[in-house]
C-alpha positions as a Markdown table, in Angstrom:
| # | Residue | x | y | z |
|---|---|---|---|---|
| 1 | Met | 119.2 | 75.4 | 128.0 |
| 2 | Lys | 118.6 | 72.9 | 125.6 |
| 3 | Ser | 119.6 | 75.4 | 122.9 |
| 4 | Ile | 123.2 | 75.7 | 124.5 |
| 5 | Val | 123.7 | 71.9 | 124.8 |
| 6 | His | 123.0 | 71.7 | 121.0 |
| 7 | Phe | 125.5 | 74.6 | 120.1 |
| 8 | Ile | 128.3 | 73.0 | 122.8 |
| 9 | Cys | 127.9 | 69.6 | 120.5 |
| 10 | Leu | 128.4 | 71.2 | 117.5 |
| 11 | Phe | 131.3 | 73.6 | 118.6 |
| 12 | Ile | 132.9 | 70.3 | 120.2 |
| 13 | Ile | 131.8 | 68.5 | 116.5 |
| 14 | Phe | 133.5 | 71.2 | 114.4 |
| 15 | Cys | 136.2 | 71.4 | 116.5 |
| 16 | Ile | 137.2 | 67.5 | 116.0 |
| 17 | Phe | 136.1 | 68.1 | 112.2 |
| 18 | Gly | 138.7 | 71.2 | 112.1 |
| 19 | Tyr | 141.5 | 69.3 | 113.8 |
| 20 | Val | 140.9 | 66.1 | 111.6 |
| 21 | Ile | 140.7 | 68.8 | 108.5 |
| 22 | Asp | 143.9 | 70.4 | 109.5 |
| 23 | Leu | 145.5 | 67.1 | 110.2 |
| 24 | Ile | 145.2 | 66.0 | 106.6 |
| 25 | Phe | 145.6 | 68.8 | 104.8 |
| 26 | Phe | 148.2 | 71.4 | 106.4 |
| 27 | Lys | 150.4 | 69.2 | 108.8 |
| 28 | Glu | 150.2 | 71.3 | 111.4 |
| 29 | Ile | 148.2 | 72.3 | 114.3 |
| 30 | Asn | 146.2 | 75.7 | 114.5 |
| 31 | Ile | 144.4 | 75.7 | 117.2 |
| 32 | Phe | 143.2 | 79.5 | 117.2 |
| 33 | Leu | 141.7 | 78.6 | 113.4 |
| 34 | Ile | 140.2 | 74.9 | 114.3 |
| 35 | Leu | 138.3 | 77.4 | 117.5 |
| 36 | Glu | 137.4 | 80.4 | 114.9 |
| 37 | Ser | 136.0 | 78.4 | 112.5 |
| 38 | Ala | 134.1 | 75.8 | 114.6 |
| 39 | Phe | 132.6 | 79.1 | 116.0 |
| 40 | Ile | 131.3 | 80.1 | 112.9 |
| 41 | Leu | 130.2 | 77.1 | 111.9 |
| 42 | Ser | 128.1 | 76.7 | 115.1 |
| 43 | Leu | 126.8 | 80.0 | 114.8 |
| 44 | Leu | 125.7 | 79.4 | 110.8 |
| 45 | Ile | 124.0 | 76.2 | 111.9 |
| 46 | Met | 122.1 | 76.9 | 114.7 |
| 47 | Pro | 119.1 | 79.1 | 113.0 |
| 48 | Ile | 119.3 | 76.6 | 110.1 |
| 49 | Leu | 118.3 | 73.7 | 113.0 |
| 50 | Lys | 115.7 | 75.8 | 114.4 |
| 51 | Ile | 113.9 | 76.5 | 111.3 |
| 52 | Val | 113.8 | 72.8 | 110.5 |
| 53 | Lys | 113.0 | 72.0 | 113.9 |
| 54 | Glu | 109.9 | 74.6 | 113.2 |
| 55 | Ile | 108.8 | 73.1 | 110.0 |
| 56 | Glu | 108.5 | 69.6 | 111.7 |
| 57 | Ile | 106.0 | 71.1 | 114.6 |
| 58 | Glu | 104.2 | 72.2 | 111.9 |
| 59 | Lys | 103.6 | 69.6 | 110.2 |
């Protein structure tokens, strides 16, 4: 359950970050591109966070 909450939080953070980048550089909003990139980034970051958490537990 905790990993689902982390995934949702990361997804929201990446959506907001993508929205800001889209406004700064492209001056138009492409919501599908923002959602797709946020989803992919969240999927990439989650395993890295799990590995870091396991390393911290071992120490």
